[in-house]
N, C-alpha and C positions, 0 to 999 in steps of 0.2 A: 321212610318220609320223615321230616322234622318239622314241627310246628312251635312257634313261640307264643303262648298266652301270657298268663302270670308267671310261668316258668316254661322251660324248653321241654316238649313233648316229643319222643321218638317212637315211632311206629315202624318195628322191623318188619321187612318184606320176605325175609327167609328165616328158616330155623336156626341156621349157624349164627346169624346176627342177633336174633332173640337169645340165644346162649351166651353169646359173648357181652352181652347187656346184662345178663343175670348174674354172671361172673364179675364183671367190674364194679357193678353196683353193691355187690357184697364185700369187695376188697379195697375200693376206693373211698375216700371222704364224701360225704353227701355234698352234692353240687349237680352242676349241669355238665353232661359229657359231651364231648366231640371228637370224633375220628379225624385227626389231621392229615396222616399219611400212612401208607402201608408198604410193605415189600411185595416184589412181583409175585411172590408165591402165596401172598396173603398170610404169611406166619406170624410176623411181627407188624404191630401197629403202634403209631405214636397217639396216644389218648391225653386230651386235655380235659382238666377238671378245672371249672371255674365257679366261684361262689360269692357270696356278699362279701365275706372275710378273706378271699383270696382271689387275687386278679387271674392267676393262672399256675397250674402246676403240671407239668407234663411228664407222664409214666410212658414205660415202654410194657405193651402187653404182648405176651408169647402165647398165641392161639393154641399151640400144640401142647405145652406143658401148664398152661393156665396161670403162668407166673405175671405179676406184676410188679414192676421195678420203677421207683421214683428216679427219673432224670434229674430233674431241676425246677426250680421254683422262679417264675418270672420276676416276681419282686420279693426277694428273701427278707429283706429288712423289715417288711411289713410282717409283723407277728399277728397271726390269725385271733389269738387269745385276748389281743388288746383292741380288736376291732369290733363294731357294733353289727347286730343282725338286720337285715332289711326283710321286711314282711310285707308281701302282696296283700291288698285289700281292695273292697269295692266300697262306694259310696254312691246314694242317689242324688242327681242334680236336681234343681228346682221343678224342672218339668219331667221329672220321672226317669230320665235317661241313668243308665248305669256306668259310672265313671271308674275305670281301673287306675289303680294308684300304687306307689310304695311307700312304705313308712319306715324310716331308719331312727330308732330311739338311742339315746346316749346309753352306754354301758353301765350297769350299776346304779342308775338312778331311777326311782319310781316314776312311771309314765303320768305323771299328774301336774297340771299347771305349769309345764315347761314353756321356756322360750322355744320359739318354732321358726325356721325358716322354709318357707314354700320355695320350692326349687323347680320351676317350669322349664321343660326342654326346648330346644330350639327347633328350627325346621321351618313352619311348624309339622311340616308332613313327614314327621319322624316318631320317636318313641322313645321311652325309656324302658329298661328291661331289667329284671332281677339280675343281681351280680355285683361285683365290686364297683363301686363310684366314688371316686377320689373326693368329690366335693361332700357328698353325702357323709363320707366317713371323717372329713376335714371338721365339718360342722358338728357331728355326733361327738367328736372328741372334745370340742369345745363346749358341751353341755346342751346341744340343741337338738329337738326332735326335727326331722326332715321329711317333708312331704313331697313327692314327685308325682303330681295327676298327669294322667294320659288322657287330657281333655279331648272333647270330640274334635275331629281334624287331624288326630294324630293317626299315623299308619300302624298297619298291623292288626285291627281289629274289624277289618271289613270293609267294604265300599260306603256302605250305608252310614256308618260311623265316621268314616273318612269325609264323605261327603256333607255331612251335617255340620261341618266347620266353614262351609262355603260363606263368604261374606259375613261371618261371625266374628270378627275381629274386635277387640278392644270393649264396646259397649254391647256386644253380642254374647252369644251362649257360649264360645270358646273361654271367654273371660269369665263369664258366670260359673263356669265349670270349676275354675281355680277358686273363684270366691266361695262356692258351696263347699269345696274341700277345707278351706278355712273353718268354715261354719261347722263341718263334721268334726274336727278336731277339737272346736271348743265344747260342742254338745257332748264328746266323749269325755271330756273333762282333761284331755291329754294337753291342750295348748291354755296357756295365759293369755287371755285376750288383749292384754296391755302389752305383749311382748311378742309380736308376731311380725316377721319382716319377710320380704320377697326378694330374690335373687335369681338371674337368669341370663344366659347370653344367646346373641342372636334374636329369634323370636322370643326366647325367655326373658331378654333385656327388653324387648317392646312390652311384654306381660307385665314386666315389673313396672315400666312407666306407666301402662295403662291402669295397673291396680292402684298405684299412688293417685292417679288422677281421677279416675272413675267411681273407686271405692276407697276413698281416703280415710273413712272410718275403721277400715280393717288392719291398715299397717303401721308400725311404729318406725319402720326405717325400709329403704330400698336399695339395691345395687343393680344398676343396668350395665351390663357386659356387652359391648359391640350392638346395642339395640337401637332399632330406629324409633325416631319421635314423630315422623311425620311419613305417612303412608303414601302421600303424593309425591313429595321429593324422592321417597325410596324407590317407587316404582319408576319414577321418569329418569332416575340416574342409571337404570339398567343399559348396558350396552346393546346396540342393535344386533349383534351377533347372538345374543340370548333369545333369538327369535321364539323357539319353542317353550323356552323357559317363561318367556313373557307371556305367551299366550295361557299358560296355567294360571299365571299371576293374575290375568285380567279376568278368568274364569272364577278363581277360588278367593281372590281378594278384591279386585275391581279396576277398573280401566279409568285413569285420571281423565282422559278425553271424553269420557262419557258424563254428562252434566249431572245425573243422577247418581252415577257411582262416585263422581267426584265430590258431590255435597257429602255422601256417608262416608268417603275416605277421610274427610275432614274431621267430621264428627267422631270418626273412630281414632284419630291422630292423638295422642297424648300432648303434643306440643300445644294444640289449641285450647287444651283445657288445664295448661300450667298453672293457671291463677287457683285451680282447685286443690292443688298440691299441698299437703301439710307436712307430711314426714320428711326427716332428713334423706337426701340421696347422694350416693356414691357412683360416679359415672366412669367406665373404664372403656378405653378406644385404643384401636391401632391406627396409627397415622396413615398407613397404607392399605387400608381394609377396602378392597373392590367389590364387597358385597353390600356392606352397610359403611358408608363413606362416613368422614369424621364430621361432616356438616351436620349429620343427623345428632350426634352428642353434642357439639358446639350449640346447636338451636338449643336444645333444651337446658343447658348450662345457663346460658345466656337469659334464656327465659326466666329461669329461677332467681338466676343474680339479680336481675331487675326488679324482681319483687321481694327482695331482702330474705328469700327462703334459704335455708342451709343446703349446700352443695358443694360436693368435693369433685376433683377432676384428676383423672390418671391417664395419660397418654404416652404410647411407646411409639417413638419414631421410627422404630425399625421392625413393626409388627403389623399382622394384617387383621383378619377375621379370626381373632383369638390369638393369644400370646403362646409362643413357642418357645424361646429361649429361656433357659433355667433361672437366670437371674431375674429376668422380667416376671415370670411366673411366681418366684419367691417373694419379691418385692410387693407385687399386687395382692398377694395372697395376705401379706402381712398387714397390709392397709385394710382389706377385707375383715380380717379377724378383729382388728382394732376398732372399726367402724361399728360392728355388730355388737362388740361387747360393749361400748359406749352408749348404744341405743336400745339393746334388748337383753344388755347383762350377762351375756356369757364370758368364758375365760378367753384370754389371749396371751400369747408369748412375746413378752416386752422386749427380752433379748434379741438381738440379731447381730449378725457379723458386719464389720466396717463397710464390707463391699456391698451388702444388701442395704445397709443404711444410705449409702451414697446412690445407690441405684434407685432406691425410693423417692430420695430427695429430687433427682434428675426427671423421675417419670411424674412427679407431682407438680400439676399446673396451678398456677395462679390464676383463680377463675377472672380476677379482674383485667387479666391480660387477654382474655379470650376475644377476638374480634371475628365477625363473620365477614365473608369477602361480598362485595357489593351485590353480586347476583344472589348468592344465598340470602343476603340480609334483604334484598327486595322480596323474594319469594316468601320469606319469614314473615316480613311486616304486612304482606298483604292480607294476612288473616291472623296474625299472632294477636294475643289477648292485648289489650290496650292497657297502658301504663296505669299505676295504683294512683287514685286520686284521693284527696282528704277534703271532704266536703267542709269541714270545719274551719278550713284556712280562707275559704271565700268571705269576703265582706261587702257590705253595701259602701260604695263610694263614689265620689264625683271626681273626675281627673281631666285635666286639660293637657293637650301636646301641640307642640309646632311639628310640621311636616315640610321634608323638602324633597320633592321627587325631581330626578334627573333622567330625561329619556332622550338619548342623542344630545344635540345642542338645546333642548328645551329644559327649562327649569321651571317648575310649579311651586310654589308655597302655599301652605293652608294652615289652617287651625282646625284641631279635633276636640270636641268634648266627647267624654265618655262617661255614662253612668250605668252604675250597676245597682240593681234593687231587687229587694225579695217581693214577688209578686204572685197570684194565683192565675194560672192560664189553663183554660179548658179543664179546671178541677183539679189541676197538678200544681204542687208547691214549685215553683222555679225560681231561678235567677234570670232577670231581664237584662240583657246587656247591650245598651244602645249607644252607638257612635255616630255622631252629627258631625259633618264638615261643611265649611264654606269656601268655596274655590272659584276661580274663574269659570269653572265649568258648571257653578250653580251649587244649590244647596243639596245635600245628601244626607239620609239617613239609613242606617243599618242596624236592626235589632235581631238579636238572637234570643228565643227563650231556652234555657238549659234545666233539665231536671235536677233540683235541688240535691238529691243525695248521690246520683251516679255521675252528674255534671256532664251528662251527655245530651246532644241537642235534641229539642222536641219540634221548633219550628224557626224559620228565618224569614223576616219580612224587610225588604230594602226598596228605597226609592230614591230616585234621581232624575229630574225632569220628566221626560216621557217614557224613562226606562223603569223598570222594577222587578223584584225577585220575590217569589214566594214559594217557598219549600216547607215541607212536612217531613220529619224524618220518622220512619218506621223501623222495626226490627229487621226487616229484611230488604227494605227498598227505600229511597227517597224520591218522592213526587211533588211536583208542583208545576209552575209555570215561570218564564223570564220574558219579559217583554222589552223589546229594544226597537224604539219607534213603532214602526208599521208591524215588525215581526212578533209573533206571539208564539213562543216556542216551548211546547210540552216537555217536561222533564219526567222520566221514568226510569230511574236507575236501580237495578237489583244490586243489593249488597250481598257478599259473601262472609262480612264481618262487620262488627259496628264500626262507626267514625267518630271522630270528634269534631266539635265546632270549628269553623275556619276563621281567618281573618281576626277581627278585634276579640271576637269570643275566645279564640284560641288563646291568644295573648292574656286574656284574664285568666283562663284556666290553668296556664303552665304554671302559675304561682301556686296551685294546688297540688303539683307534683312533689314527691320527696327529692327536692333538689339538693344536691351536695356535691363537692368537686369528686369528680370521678364517675358520677352518675351517668348511665346510659340507657335508652330505651328507644323504641320505635314507636310511631303512632301514624294514624291515616286521618285525612281530612277529605272534604269533597270539593273539587274545584268545579264551581258553578258554571264557568265559561267553557270549559272543555267537556263539562259532565262525565267527568272521570274521578275516580278515587285516588289520591295520591298518597304513597306510603312514604314516611320520612324518618329520618334518624335524629336522634337529639343526644347531645353531649354536654354536660357541665364541665368545662374544661379548667375552672378556677374560680377565683373571688377577685373583685377590683373595686376600688372606691371610684364613683362617677359622680361628676359635679355638673349639674344643670342648672336651668332656671329656677327650678322648684328646690333647689338645695343639693347637699352632698349625701349619697347613699353608699352605704355597704352592699354590693351587689354579687349574684352568682352571674357568671359570664355562661350563657347557654346558646350552643350552636345547633342550628337546625339545618338540615340538608335533605333535599328531595331524593329518592332513590331512584327516580325513573329516568334520571339523566337530563331532565329539563330544568330550566332556570327556576329560581325560587329559594326559598330558605334565607337564611341571614344569622345575625349575631345580636342576640339579646341581653340586656342587664335587667336583671330582676331582683328585687330588694330582698335582702336576707331576712330581715325582721319587718313585721307589720307596720305599715301596710303593704302587702306583698303585690306589688305591682310592677308592671315595666316601666323603666326608667329611660331606656334608650333602646330602639331598635334601628340596627343597620342592616337593611334587608336589599336583596334581589329581587326585582319584580318578575313574575311569571311572564312566559312568552306571550300570552294573551294580552298582557299590558305593556308590551313593547320591550321588556326584559332589562329594563333600566334599573337604577338603583332609588332606594327610598332612605331617608333618615329622619327617624322621629324620636323626639326628646321630650321629656315631661316638663311642664312649665308650670303647674300649680296642683295642688291637692286640696280638694273640699272637703266636705263632710265624710268622715268614716265611721261606720257603725257595723254591729255584728248581725244586725237585723236584715 
């Protein structure tokens, strides 16, 4: 009987095997033994010895003569004397549970204040074992201590330990176990707290993203290798024929079709906390990955790019869930060691063959070229962090515009006055954005109150004739009423993520985004007529000088497109310099307004102040 705990344990069931083991342990190098095959008469046996500094050496054992002869080593080019020892250890998690782990220390260096790579395994219903590990040896050779924690949910430590990981991804105990391993190394004096990185593949890639997003104070860098960023899109991408596997995922991770599970999965998905990531990230992905599709990596790259955070991207077009081709592995490993050397200070080999240089160049993706397919972008935008906003850009000002609306054969002309002022609303410091129009349909006024720091909406009050809108924005809902003649329509829409203000207030807030040619992002607004949240994409496609009645202005060209396939969006020109305001808006009206066209142009700028 064979058990694998910290090391392999063999319990012989007869005296002959007990004697064989005693002989072999005396004559073979220290390591884990495995009987691979035997002759029919049971005289000769192939015995494999594997250990941390030797992937495998195969011996011929003669039971009759008790002779042992080395036949071959599986990796003779790896010299054991140059490899680092791997030590099993146990540490306590914050709730007292004992976590098994393995620690590999760089050879010949004192185990004190070392740069560290935390290397969580994939699965996650798998485990790390004592023995040769290529990444552990690679990193130890470059001067890093390497910790491989078998966090709860890992297999091989009993059902209780396995089941303790159910629903505990990301923000739960599985990730806490990894974080507590980091703290253990710091408390033991092994780790330099300023030079700790995290790297893993598949679930380990997810744990990397979760570590950077949910515990940004712990890590100086991270590498996600085929790791999912969004648990909802991950589970929903599984093909139907994975039926039994999907049931396991629903039990151990969550079912996106269940509202409570979906909410938790969103909270546990690093993508939706991308704005919390501080450390540089390298993402590695196979374009043909059937398990963790490329969109999982594309999404997090786009999210970090939009926030101006350091992210690098490697994609192999001929790989799947992990790289197999030698040149792809060599090239990606070259990028890995250089990335860690830059951010946590280990060694790296600068020299490489021309072939590997060319391969690395071919695998390296310009992050500005990454585009999400419409369906992926829609799913991403529905809950993605809103774009970064700079409240200091906002100014009190008075603006006037001319508007021409064309719906079918009908053309309507009107004037609009917009006033932006700093006011207190229900005890909060806000910007009040009021747009007033006079048209054949009568006078109308639409006022938004937005928080002065976050620039998110607090309330909306609109009035035109017998119609009115009264909205109050909460963290998880929008509530209010809409009156249209005799109709009084209650509004109570649940939010899965915050939204930005709509209509005239959105035009004012767009100026507070970090606009520059090439800038792309997504945002969400609430369409009061349909009572739906509308995700949209935003791109700055360039600059141009625009001449209108108010003057000539150097502007950013900002294109906004709804991602729900319905009419709306448009092309805006926003001033590059102060006052940062919309100069022209060439928009398509939403379906509820007839789906026509609207052209709005700036006619005058009144008082502008910073208050």
